[in-house]
Backbone bond lengths (Angstrom), bond angles and torsions (degrees), N, CA, C in turn:
res aa  C-N    CA-C-N  psi(-1)  N-CA   C-N-CA  omega(-1)  CA-C   N-CA-C  phi
1 X - - - 1.438 - - 1.528 107.72 -
2 X 1.330 116.86 133.64 1.462 120.87 -178.70 1.525 110.54 -74.49
3 X 1.317 115.66 163.38 1.460 120.68 178.80 1.517 111.88 -61.31
4 X 1.335 116.08 -39.84 1.470 120.38 179.41 1.525 110.58 -64.67
5 X 1.339 116.55 -43.63 1.456 120.76 -179.73 1.533 109.98 -63.45
6 X 1.327 117.08 -41.19 1.468 120.43 178.69 1.526 110.68 -63.50
7 X 1.328 117.01 -37.06 1.459 120.55 178.68 1.524 110.76 -65.19
8 X 1.333 117.10 -40.59 1.466 121.35 178.10 1.523 110.01 -64.16
9 X 1.320 117.67 -44.64 1.466 121.47 178.81 1.527 109.79 -62.07
10 X 1.321 117.62 -45.04 1.463 121.38 -179.60 1.525 111.05 -62.35
11 X 1.326 116.90 -41.39 1.462 120.54 179.11 1.522 111.02 -65.04
12 X 1.318 117.15 -40.70 1.460 121.32 178.54 1.519 110.79 -63.18
13 X 1.314 117.01 -45.18 1.467 121.00 178.63 1.524 109.91 -61.55
14 X 1.324 117.84 -42.32 1.460 121.34 -179.87 1.525 111.10 -61.55
15 X 1.317 117.25 -40.80 1.465 120.82 179.16 1.516 110.45 -65.50
16 X 1.311 118.05 -44.69 1.466 121.58 179.89 1.519 110.32 -61.75
17 X 1.317 117.25 -44.10 1.462 120.82 179.76 1.523 110.39 -65.02
18 X 1.324 117.24 -44.71 1.462 121.21 -177.12 1.518 112.48 -64.79
19 X 1.304 117.96 -31.60 1.463 120.58 -179.11 1.512 112.26 -95.81
20 X 1.299 118.07 8.71 1.452 120.12 179.16 1.511 112.47 69.81
21 X 1.318 117.87 19.01 1.453 121.12 179.22 1.513 112.63 77.60
22 X 1.299 116.76 9.32 1.448 120.97 -173.55 1.520 110.94 -85.86
23 X 1.296 115.84 127.15 1.460 121.26 176.08 1.518 108.05 -113.86
24 X 1.303 116.60 139.14 1.457 120.17 178.34 1.522 108.33 -77.39
25 X 1.304 115.22 130.02 1.453 121.73 176.16 1.529 108.10 -77.88
26 X 1.343 117.63 154.46 1.468 119.35 178.75 1.528 112.92 -57.25
27 X 1.338 117.50 -28.51 1.459 120.70 -179.06 1.528 112.96 -82.10
28 X 1.323 117.75 -8.75 1.462 121.64 -178.25 1.529 110.13 -76.69
29 X 1.345 116.54 154.42 1.466 118.80 177.45 1.525 111.08 -61.27
30 X 1.315 117.32 145.25 1.470 120.07 -178.24 1.525 112.08 -74.95
31 X 1.313 114.98 161.58 1.455 121.07 171.28 1.524 107.06 -71.14
32 X 1.324 116.37 137.23 1.462 121.26 -175.31 1.528 110.48 -94.50
33 X 1.307 114.79 135.65 1.468 121.56 -179.38 1.528 109.69 -90.10
34 X 1.306 116.02 144.92 1.459 123.36 178.60 1.527 109.32 -114.32
35 X 1.323 115.77 161.28 1.461 120.68 174.24 1.528 108.52 -123.62
36 X 1.316 114.35 159.39 1.464 120.50 175.57 1.515 106.74 -137.29
37 X 1.310 114.39 125.93 1.461 120.27 -178.62 1.528 110.88 53.74
38 X 1.343 116.09 39.04 1.456 121.95 175.65 1.514 116.32 83.57
39 X 1.339 118.22 -1.05 1.471 120.91 -179.45 1.526 109.98 -118.05
40 X 1.319 115.90 134.68 1.462 120.63 177.63 1.531 109.45 -61.87
41 X 1.340 115.91 137.28 1.463 120.08 -179.01 1.526 110.39 -108.00
42 X 1.302 114.88 161.30 1.461 122.32 178.69 1.528 109.83 -64.13
43 X 1.323 116.42 145.40 1.462 120.72 -179.58 1.525 112.41 -68.05
44 X 1.330 119.13 -16.01 1.463 120.51 173.48 1.524 111.44 -70.99
45 X 1.319 115.71 -19.08 1.463 121.09 -179.19 1.525 111.07 -85.18
46 X 1.330 116.70 -46.34 1.460 122.25 178.61 1.523 108.25 -161.47
47 X 1.325 115.60 141.73 1.464 121.24 173.82 1.517 108.01 -155.10
48 X 1.315 115.33 156.09 1.458 120.56 174.32 1.518 107.60 -137.15
49 X 1.322 114.94 158.59 1.459 119.35 -176.44 1.519 109.77 -167.14
50 X 1.339 114.44 157.85 1.458 121.08 174.83 1.520 108.87 -81.04
51 X 1.325 115.37 152.52 1.456 119.92 175.81 1.517 110.90 -64.55
52 X 1.313 115.28 155.82 1.461 121.05 -175.90 1.526 111.95 -80.81
53 X 1.325 115.37 138.68 1.460 121.65 -177.57 1.517 112.20 -63.81
54 X 1.331 118.25 -38.24 1.463 118.80 -176.00 1.530 112.04 -69.95
55 X 1.327 117.25 -8.93 1.468 121.30 173.58 1.530 111.01 -104.02
56 X 1.336 116.92 -2.70 1.459 120.53 -178.84 1.521 113.05 75.32
57 X 1.322 116.97 24.76 1.460 121.43 -174.95 1.524 112.87 -108.62
58 X 1.324 119.47 25.07 1.464 121.79 -175.48 1.527 112.67 -60.06
59 X 1.333 118.00 -28.89 1.468 120.96 -178.18 1.527 112.63 -82.45
60 X 1.320 116.99 -4.31 1.465 122.20 -176.39 1.527 109.94 -95.67
61 X 1.335 116.20 143.22 1.462 122.13 173.48 1.523 107.15 -117.78
62 X 1.315 116.45 137.34 1.460 122.62 179.16 1.526 109.24 -116.57
63 X 1.315 115.91 144.04 1.459 122.87 174.98 1.519 107.08 -130.92
64 X 1.325 116.88 116.05 1.464 122.67 178.08 1.523 107.87 -105.57
65 X 1.328 116.07 125.26 1.458 122.53 -174.61 1.519 109.85 -128.39
66 X 1.338 117.19 127.82 1.468 119.68 176.09 1.529 108.33 -64.07
67 X 1.334 115.21 148.62 1.462 118.88 -179.28 1.505 110.77 -128.57
68 X 1.309 118.16 128.62 1.460 126.61 -2.17 1.529 111.80 -67.84
69 X 1.345 116.93 155.49 1.463 120.32 -177.06 1.526 111.96 -52.77
70 X 1.329 114.62 136.44 1.452 120.87 178.60 1.506 114.37 89.47
71 X 1.328 117.06 -7.55 1.466 119.65 -176.06 1.523 112.89 -79.33
72 X 1.340 116.99 -27.97 1.462 120.05 -177.03 1.513 112.41 67.88
73 X 1.320 117.28 15.59 1.465 121.39 -179.04 1.516 110.93 -82.60
74 X 1.329 116.79 161.51 1.457 120.63 -179.09 1.526 114.16 -66.91
75 X 1.341 118.93 -13.67 1.460 120.93 179.97 1.510 111.04 -73.94
76 X 1.318 116.81 76.25 1.456 120.53 -174.69 1.520 112.28 -91.67
77 X 1.319 113.46 151.90 1.458 121.63 170.65 1.519 107.02 -111.56
78 X 1.318 115.04 147.06 1.461 120.06 178.96 1.525 108.25 -119.83
79 X 1.327 115.23 128.44 1.456 121.88 176.01 1.526 106.79 -114.50
80 X 1.350 116.04 148.83 1.459 120.35 -168.79 1.527 111.42 -133.08
81 X 1.332 114.80 138.31 1.470 122.00 171.29 1.525 106.44 -110.57
82 X 1.332 116.04 105.69 1.469 120.98 -176.56 1.532 110.74 -138.62
83 X 1.339 117.65 65.61 1.466 119.41 -177.03 1.524 114.22 -66.69
84 X 1.327 118.48 -21.47 1.468 121.48 -178.54 1.525 113.40 -92.91
85 X 1.318 118.23 -5.71 1.459 120.93 178.04 1.513 114.96 75.59
86 X 1.324 118.09 26.63 1.469 121.37 -178.57 1.524 112.56 -63.39
87 X 1.334 117.46 -26.94 1.467 120.53 -178.30 1.527 112.46 -81.35
88 X 1.315 117.14 -6.62 1.465 122.54 179.97 1.529 111.25 58.27
89 X 1.309 115.02 40.33 1.470 122.22 172.53 1.529 106.63 -125.44
90 X 1.331 117.35 90.34 1.467 120.34 -175.80 1.530 114.16 -51.92
91 X 1.318 117.83 -35.57 1.470 119.77 -179.22 1.526 111.09 -61.73
92 X 1.332 117.83 -37.62 1.469 120.78 178.37 1.523 110.70 -68.92
93 X 1.319 116.01 -42.59 1.456 120.35 -179.60 1.530 110.22 -63.69
94 X 1.321 116.94 -43.69 1.463 120.89 -177.73 1.523 112.34 -71.80
95 X 1.326 117.43 -27.34 1.469 120.96 -178.13 1.524 113.04 -81.18
96 X 1.338 117.33 -20.62 1.462 120.39 178.64 1.530 108.84 -68.95
97 X 1.332 116.66 136.16 1.464 121.46 175.48 1.521 109.08 -127.57
98 X 1.345 115.79 119.54 1.460 120.62 179.54 1.526 111.56 -75.51
99 X 1.333 117.00 -24.26 1.462 121.64 178.94 1.521 107.94 -130.27
100 X 1.301 115.12 80.43 1.462 121.53 -175.68 1.529 110.71 -98.86
101 X 1.301 114.80 171.52 1.458 123.00 173.99 1.521 108.03 -120.25
102 X 1.314 116.44 134.42 1.462 119.72 177.57 1.526 110.13 -67.39
103 X 1.323 117.31 137.28 1.467 119.46 173.63 1.534 109.74 -65.15
104 X 1.326 117.62 157.08 1.468 120.31 -178.99 1.529 113.87 -57.71
105 X 1.338 117.19 -28.68 1.469 119.44 -177.78 1.527 113.42 -94.77
106 X 1.334 117.24 10.11 1.472 120.31 179.56 1.524 110.34 -68.37
107 X 1.328 114.49 145.60 1.466 120.56 179.21 1.523 109.47 -141.56
108 X 1.319 115.54 145.28 1.464 120.56 176.39 1.524 109.02 -67.28
109 X 1.327 116.03 138.59 1.466 121.13 179.24 1.523 112.08 -87.42
110 X 1.343 116.13 -15.94 1.460 120.38 -174.18 1.518 112.24 94.53
111 X 1.339 117.28 -12.97 1.461 120.94 179.01 1.526 109.38 -79.98
112 X 1.349 115.59 131.48 1.461 121.15 178.06 1.514 110.42 -141.43
113 X 1.331 113.84 153.22 1.455 121.35 177.24 1.521 108.64 -158.85
114 X 1.320 117.32 123.76 1.470 123.08 177.02 1.527 113.29 47.18
115 X 1.318 117.22 47.39 1.457 120.85 176.24 1.514 115.28 79.10
116 X 1.321 117.37 6.34 1.467 121.88 176.78 1.522 108.70 -110.81
117 X 1.324 116.47 138.32 1.461 122.03 179.41 1.526 109.14 -118.27
118 X 1.317 116.13 140.37 1.458 121.82 177.65 1.520 109.54 -91.06
119 X 1.321 115.08 126.69 1.462 122.66 176.32 1.519 108.28 -120.33
120 X 1.324 116.47 147.56 1.462 122.73 174.88 1.523 108.62 -133.13
121 X 1.335 115.24 153.60 1.461 121.44 176.29 1.521 108.46 -124.00
122 X 1.311 117.07 132.80 1.466 120.33 178.41 1.526 111.26 -55.85
123 X 1.329 116.52 -32.70 1.462 120.40 -175.82 1.522 114.09 -68.41
124 X 1.337 117.82 -22.63 1.471 118.29 -178.13 1.527 114.96 -146.33
125 X 1.335 118.46 21.39 1.472 121.19 179.85 1.526 111.90 -61.99
126 X 1.319 117.50 -22.16 1.470 120.96 175.67 1.524 110.84 -66.45
127 X 1.340 116.50 -23.06 1.460 120.94 -173.61 1.523 115.24 -118.57
128 X 1.347 117.96 -25.80 1.462 119.73 -166.99 1.524 112.61 -144.59
129 X 1.344 115.16 142.47 1.463 122.72 168.29 1.525 106.76 -119.08
130 X 1.308 116.51 149.54 1.462 121.40 -178.43 1.520 109.47 -116.36
131 X 1.327 115.66 129.14 1.458 121.87 175.74 1.521 106.74 -108.16
132 X 1.325 116.01 120.92 1.458 122.19 -174.64 1.521 109.19 -114.02
133 X 1.342 116.08 125.44 1.456 121.48 174.13 1.525 106.84 -72.86
134 X 1.317 116.50 115.65 1.461 121.41 -173.65 1.528 111.16 -61.79
135 X 1.327 118.39 -38.36 1.465 121.74 -176.57 1.527 112.34 -73.55
136 X 1.334 117.06 -46.30 1.466 120.11 -173.97 1.526 113.96 -96.67
137 X 1.321 117.15 -20.00 1.459 120.57 -175.80 1.519 113.79 81.55
138 X 1.336 117.12 1.11 1.467 120.71 179.05 1.532 109.24 -63.08
139 X 1.331 115.99 138.88 1.460 122.25 -176.38 1.524 110.06 -119.45
140 X 1.331 115.98 133.09 1.464 121.99 169.88 1.523 107.88 -115.07
141 X 1.333 116.03 141.74 1.467 119.13 173.60 1.518 108.24 -107.87
142 X 1.332 115.43 127.94 1.458 122.67 -179.08 1.526 108.44 -110.25
143 X 1.329 118.13 124.07 1.460 120.03 179.01 1.525 112.08 -74.60
144 X 1.315 114.57 155.90 1.464 121.25 177.92 1.521 109.75 -83.55
145 X 1.325 116.22 135.08 1.471 122.77 173.44 1.523 107.00 -95.32
146 X 1.321 116.13 115.50 1.461 120.40 -179.14 1.520 108.54 -137.14
147 X 1.321 117.26 105.71 1.457 128.85 10.53 1.532 111.29 -78.64
148 X 1.338 116.64 161.26 1.463 120.94 178.46 1.528 111.78 -63.15
149 X 1.338 114.61 156.26 1.458 121.46 178.43 1.515 111.46 -86.15
150 X 1.299 116.09 147.84 1.453 124.10 169.43 1.518 106.97 -137.93
151 X 1.297 117.27 154.69 1.458 122.83 -176.37 1.519 109.50 -115.07
152 X 1.311 117.23 130.18 1.475 121.38 178.51 1.507 111.61 -81.67
């Protein structure tokens, strides 16, 4: 096996392991693309998606963000919207706030999708991401899932 072929195999195995072996079915909701400063960004930088039906996570929303933001590096953070507790992690359910207030040090990241803007605060970026409805100003706080979730 050539070095290039071994690298491709290793990369494929790493992706399967990192995603918990989960493959999106054609009937599953697509991964959502984000833009920054008016330009669509690579999904390695930021992506969001609905939970998979075969895991019973349809009510859950996931946001995967490269860290530090904008780097596109594999060191991703995952933030979760799970108000119904489908993930069976009470701490995530209790930490989600549908009507949150931005901390004083919160700042817009420039990432937007369908009228929602991602904000982060230095004081709690380890724990929380804020999704702000650009039109209404409504703020949701999404807790960080650490380690990130994957679906079998």
